[in-house]
C-alpha positions as CSV (number, residue, x, y, z in Angstrom):
1,M,-122.7,-98.3,4.7
2,Q,-118.9,-99.3,5.1
3,F,-118.7,-95.6,6.7
4,L,-121.7,-96.3,9.2
5,E,-120.4,-99.7,10.2
6,K,-116.8,-98.2,10.8
7,H,-118.0,-96.0,13.4
8,Q,-120.5,-98.5,15.3
9,T,-117.2,-100.7,15.4
10,L,-115.0,-98.5,16.5
11,F,-117.8,-97.2,19.3
12,E,-118.4,-101.6,20.6
13,R,-114.3,-101.6,20.8
14,Y,-114.1,-98.3,22.8
15,L,-117.8,-100.1,24.7
16,E,-115.5,-103.2,25.6
17,K,-112.8,-101.3,27.4
18,Q,-114.9,-99.5,29.7
19,L,-115.9,-102.3,31.9
20,M,-117.5,-100.5,35.4
21,E,-115.0,-101.9,38.4
22,G,-115.4,-101.1,42.3
23,N,-116.9,-102.0,45.3
24,P,-119.4,-102.9,46.1
25,P,-119.9,-105.0,42.9
26,G,-123.5,-105.0,43.3
27,L,-123.7,-101.8,42.3
28,Y,-121.0,-101.6,39.0
29,E,-122.6,-105.5,38.1
30,P,-126.0,-103.9,36.7
31,V,-124.1,-101.3,35.0
32,N,-121.9,-103.5,32.7
33,Y,-125.0,-105.8,32.4
34,I,-127.5,-103.2,30.6
35,M,-124.2,-101.5,28.7
36,Q,-123.5,-105.1,27.2
37,L,-127.0,-105.9,26.1
38,G,-126.6,-104.9,23.1
39,G,-129.3,-102.3,20.7
40,K,-128.4,-100.2,18.1
41,R,-126.1,-97.7,19.1
42,I,-127.8,-95.3,17.2
43,R,-127.6,-92.0,19.4
44,P,-123.8,-92.7,20.0
45,I,-123.1,-93.2,16.2
46,L,-125.1,-90.1,15.5
47,T,-122.4,-88.2,18.2
48,L,-119.2,-89.6,16.1
49,I,-120.6,-88.9,12.6
50,A,-121.9,-85.3,13.9
51,Y,-118.1,-84.8,14.7
52,Q,-116.9,-86.2,11.5
53,V,-118.8,-83.9,9.4
54,F,-116.4,-81.4,10.6
55,R,-113.3,-82.8,11.6
56,S,-111.2,-86.4,10.6
57,D,-110.0,-87.2,14.4
58,V,-113.4,-89.0,15.8
59,A,-111.8,-91.3,18.3
60,K,-111.6,-88.2,20.2
61,A,-115.3,-87.8,20.7
62,L,-115.4,-91.1,21.7
63,P,-116.3,-90.4,25.4
64,L,-118.8,-88.1,24.8
65,A,-120.3,-90.7,22.3
66,Y,-120.1,-93.2,25.4
67,A,-121.3,-90.6,28.1
68,V,-124.5,-90.5,25.6
69,E,-125.2,-93.9,25.4
70,L,-124.8,-94.1,29.2
71,F,-127.4,-91.5,29.9
72,H,-129.3,-93.2,27.0
73,N,-129.5,-96.6,29.3
74,F,-129.6,-95.2,32.6
75,S,-132.8,-93.3,31.2
76,L,-134.5,-96.8,30.0
77,V,-133.1,-98.6,33.3
78,H,-135.3,-96.5,35.4
79,D,-138.1,-96.6,32.5
80,D,-138.3,-100.3,32.9
81,I,-139.1,-99.6,36.7
82,M,-142.0,-97.1,36.4
83,D,-143.2,-99.6,33.7
84,Q,-142.7,-102.9,35.7
85,A,-141.6,-104.1,32.4
86,L,-139.6,-107.2,32.9
87,L,-137.8,-107.6,29.6
88,R,-135.5,-105.6,28.0
89,R,-133.8,-106.7,24.6
90,G,-135.0,-109.7,24.9
91,K,-133.3,-110.5,28.5
92,K,-134.4,-109.5,32.1
93,S,-135.0,-106.0,32.9
94,V,-132.2,-104.7,35.3
95,H,-134.4,-104.5,38.2
96,A,-136.1,-107.7,37.3
97,K,-132.6,-109.5,37.5
98,W,-132.1,-107.8,41.0
99,D,-134.1,-105.9,42.5
100,I,-136.0,-102.1,42.2
101,N,-133.6,-100.5,45.0
102,T,-130.2,-102.0,43.2
103,G,-132.0,-100.7,39.5
104,I,-132.7,-97.0,41.3
105,L,-129.3,-96.8,42.5
106,S,-127.5,-98.1,39.9
107,G,-129.1,-95.8,37.4
108,D,-128.3,-92.8,39.5
109,A,-124.7,-94.3,39.5
110,M,-124.9,-94.6,35.4
111,L,-126.5,-91.0,35.6
112,I,-123.2,-89.7,37.6
113,L,-120.9,-91.6,35.0
114,T,-122.0,-89.8,32.3
115,Y,-120.1,-86.7,33.9
116,K,-116.9,-88.5,34.0
117,Y,-117.1,-89.2,30.2
118,F,-117.8,-85.7,29.6
119,M,-114.9,-84.7,31.6
120,Q,-112.6,-86.8,29.5
121,F,-113.0,-84.7,26.7
122,D,-110.1,-82.8,26.5
123,Q,-111.1,-79.9,24.3
124,E,-111.8,-77.6,27.5
125,N,-112.7,-74.9,25.4
126,Y,-115.9,-76.1,24.8
127,F,-117.0,-78.0,28.2
128,A,-119.3,-75.5,29.2
129,S,-121.3,-75.3,26.0
130,L,-121.4,-79.3,25.9
131,L,-122.3,-79.3,29.7
132,R,-125.3,-77.0,28.8
133,V,-126.5,-78.9,26.0
134,F,-126.6,-82.0,28.1
135,N,-128.1,-80.6,31.1
136,R,-130.6,-79.1,29.2
137,T,-131.4,-82.7,27.4
138,G,-131.7,-84.2,30.4
139,L,-134.5,-82.3,31.9
140,E,-136.4,-82.5,29.0
141,V,-136.3,-86.1,28.9
142,C,-137.8,-85.8,32.8
143,E,-140.3,-83.6,31.6
144,G,-141.0,-85.7,28.4
145,Q,-141.7,-88.9,30.7
146,Q,-143.7,-87.0,33.1
147,M,-146.0,-85.9,30.4
148,D,-146.5,-89.3,29.0
149,M,-147.4,-90.7,32.2
150,N,-150.3,-87.6,32.8
151,F,-151.2,-88.5,29.4
152,E,-152.4,-91.9,31.0
153,K,-155.0,-90.6,33.5
154,R,-156.2,-88.1,30.8
155,L,-158.9,-88.3,28.0
156,D,-158.4,-85.3,26.6
157,V,-154.9,-85.4,25.2
158,R,-154.4,-82.5,22.1
159,L,-152.2,-84.0,19.5
160,E,-149.5,-80.7,19.6
161,E,-149.2,-82.4,23.4
162,Y,-148.8,-85.8,22.2
163,L,-146.1,-84.4,19.6
164,K,-144.3,-82.4,22.8
165,M,-144.4,-84.8,24.6
166,I,-142.3,-87.4,22.2
167,E,-139.9,-84.5,21.1
168,L,-138.6,-84.3,24.6
169,K,-138.8,-87.8,25.7
170,T,-137.7,-89.7,22.6
171,A,-136.6,-86.7,20.0
172,A,-134.4,-84.2,22.1
173,L,-131.7,-87.1,23.1
174,I,-131.3,-87.7,19.4
175,G,-130.7,-84.3,18.7
176,C,-128.4,-83.8,21.5
177,A,-126.0,-86.8,20.0
178,L,-125.6,-84.7,16.9
179,E,-125.6,-81.2,18.6
180,L,-122.8,-82.5,21.2
181,G,-120.6,-84.2,18.3
182,S,-120.9,-80.6,16.0
183,I,-120.2,-78.6,19.1
184,A,-117.2,-80.7,20.0
185,A,-115.6,-80.5,16.7
186,G,-116.2,-76.8,16.6
187,A,-118.8,-76.4,14.3
188,Q,-120.3,-73.0,13.5
189,P,-123.4,-72.3,15.7
190,E,-125.8,-72.5,12.9
191,D,-124.6,-75.8,11.8
192,V,-124.7,-77.0,15.2
193,A,-128.7,-75.8,15.1
194,H,-129.3,-77.5,11.8
195,L,-128.0,-80.8,13.1
196,A,-130.3,-80.2,16.3
197,A,-132.8,-80.1,14.5
198,F,-132.4,-82.6,12.1
199,G,-131.8,-85.0,14.7
200,R,-135.1,-84.0,16.5
201,N,-136.8,-84.3,13.4
202,I,-135.8,-88.0,12.9
203,G,-136.7,-88.7,16.4
204,I,-140.4,-87.5,16.0
205,S,-140.6,-89.0,12.7
206,F,-138.9,-92.3,14.1
207,Q,-141.5,-92.5,17.3
208,L,-144.6,-91.8,14.7
209,Q,-143.3,-94.6,12.7
210,D,-143.4,-97.0,15.9
211,D,-147.0,-95.9,16.7
212,I,-147.7,-97.1,13.5
213,L,-145.8,-100.5,13.8
214,D,-147.3,-101.3,16.9
215,T,-150.8,-101.5,15.2
216,F,-150.4,-102.0,11.7
217,G,-146.9,-103.7,11.9
218,D,-146.2,-107.2,10.1
219,P,-145.3,-109.0,13.5
220,Q,-142.7,-111.1,11.7
221,K,-140.9,-108.0,10.7
222,V,-141.7,-105.8,13.7
223,G,-140.5,-108.7,16.1
224,K,-143.4,-108.6,18.3
225,K,-147.3,-108.9,18.7
226,V,-148.8,-105.7,17.4
227,G,-152.0,-103.6,19.2
228,G,-149.8,-103.4,22.2
229,D,-150.3,-99.5,22.5
230,I,-153.7,-100.4,22.0
231,V,-153.9,-103.1,25.0
232,Q,-152.0,-100.8,26.8
233,N,-154.2,-98.0,26.9
234,K,-151.3,-95.8,25.2
235,K,-152.6,-92.6,23.9
236,T,-150.2,-92.4,20.6
237,F,-151.0,-90.7,17.5
238,L,-153.1,-93.0,16.2
239,V,-155.4,-92.9,19.2
240,I,-155.4,-88.7,19.4
241,K,-156.0,-88.2,15.6
242,A,-159.0,-91.2,15.6
243,L,-160.8,-89.4,18.9
244,E,-160.4,-85.7,16.7
245,M,-161.8,-87.0,13.8
246,A,-164.1,-89.2,14.7
247,A,-167.7,-89.0,14.6
248,D,-169.7,-89.0,18.0
249,S,-170.8,-92.5,18.3
250,Q,-166.9,-93.5,17.4
251,R,-165.7,-91.3,19.9
252,L,-167.7,-92.8,22.7
253,R,-166.9,-96.2,21.8
254,L,-163.2,-95.2,21.3
255,N,-163.2,-93.7,24.8
256,Q,-164.8,-96.9,25.7
257,L,-162.2,-99.2,24.8
258,M,-159.2,-97.2,25.6
259,N,-160.0,-96.7,29.2
260,S,-160.9,-100.1,29.5
261,T,-159.0,-103.1,31.3
262,T,-161.6,-105.8,31.1
263,I,-162.5,-106.0,27.8
264,N,-160.9,-109.4,25.6
265,E,-157.8,-108.3,24.3
266,A,-158.3,-109.6,20.8
267,E,-161.8,-108.0,20.5
268,K,-160.4,-104.7,21.5
269,I,-157.9,-104.4,19.3
270,A,-159.7,-105.9,16.2
271,T,-162.5,-102.9,17.2
272,V,-160.1,-100.4,17.6
273,M,-158.8,-101.0,14.6
274,E,-161.4,-101.1,12.7
275,I,-162.5,-97.8,13.7
276,F,-158.6,-96.3,12.7
277,K,-159.3,-98.0,9.0
278,D,-162.6,-96.3,8.8
279,L,-161.1,-93.0,9.5
280,N,-158.2,-93.6,7.2
281,I,-155.8,-92.9,10.6
282,K,-152.7,-95.1,9.0
283,A,-152.3,-93.0,5.7
284,L,-152.6,-89.6,8.1
285,A,-150.1,-91.1,10.3
286,I,-147.6,-92.0,7.4
287,Q,-148.0,-88.6,6.1
288,A,-147.4,-86.9,9.6
289,K,-144.0,-89.5,9.4
290,E,-143.1,-88.3,6.2
291,T,-143.5,-84.8,7.0
292,Y,-141.3,-84.6,10.1
293,Q,-139.0,-86.9,7.8
294,Q,-138.5,-84.5,4.9
295,K,-138.0,-81.5,8.0
296,A,-135.0,-83.6,8.9
297,L,-133.7,-83.5,5.5
298,A,-133.7,-80.0,5.0
299,Q,-131.9,-79.2,8.3
300,L,-129.3,-81.8,7.3
301,E,-128.9,-80.1,3.5
302,A,-128.4,-77.0,5.2
303,V,-125.5,-77.6,6.8
304,Q,-121.7,-76.8,5.5
305,G,-119.6,-79.3,4.2
306,G,-119.0,-82.7,5.8
307,N,-120.5,-84.1,2.3
308,E,-119.4,-87.8,3.3
309,A,-120.5,-87.8,6.9
310,K,-123.4,-85.8,6.0
311,E,-124.8,-88.7,3.1
312,E,-124.0,-91.3,5.8
313,L,-126.5,-89.3,8.1
314,R,-129.1,-89.2,5.3
315,M,-128.7,-92.8,4.8
316,L,-128.6,-93.9,8.6
317,A,-132.4,-91.8,9.1
318,G,-133.6,-93.7,5.8
319,A,-132.6,-97.3,7.5
320,L,-134.2,-95.8,11.1
321,L,-137.6,-94.8,8.9
322,V,-137.9,-97.8,6.6
323,R,-141.5,-99.5,6.6
324,N,-142.1,-103.0,7.9
325,F,-145.8,-103.2,7.2
């Protein structure tokens, strides 16, 4: 995947030059910290590749790609505060390293800085369209986060609600990254729409895979202990589908388990997994994941031109959705 590696290297070199300096240092040091913690850089790379589907001067899109990555990391800083998460990418989260007030304020600064980078993109005739897409997506991410928080207190979450939540919270920004890159390159509206839909469907498929791996994944490959979602009483695709299909006795037991904080963790995970196996939930989740993956690839196929870049998007999607069971 040399084409992908080229874009990754291009972005990392640009990122290294974007260290924030200013007073007070306590505002900007956390920004530099979270931006240098690593990560796959999937969203900015998607922005660059989407641009290159239609134009070859891809370096022009670097400010947009950086804006996308800034926004993504801003959302992670605030998510970690809301989730009381002490680790991010194996290191201390921002609020754990500094404090909650610093996390909130530095996160706010990151959101504002995204607009600074948008303004560095020198094709002014596309600025309004780019900003409209970004603002819409920013609100969608917030809506998805609120839905996710609401679900924690509900026993009656429906599958279509869950799919909408992950589309907004996770998939919308992936679609936005592709949408921004293609708009910036002057793509036709129908091609912009196809790439945005490709991204959203890949995002949903990716989240469904994450749900599956959390329960059925190989800990050595996934890099974490399985069953975390069960322990945290998260209403994932697996839980909602199981509640939908379960017999009355299974549904009662599953509701008891997924609304308890006192049952032994190992016993809870084992019992919930046994219900999942009885109902063939893993296979149903894989089927749903693959359905969204195929929807994504059909949207990509409909994009005109840019065959090399399109192939790289196809390969990147495949790499994201590789099975680690």
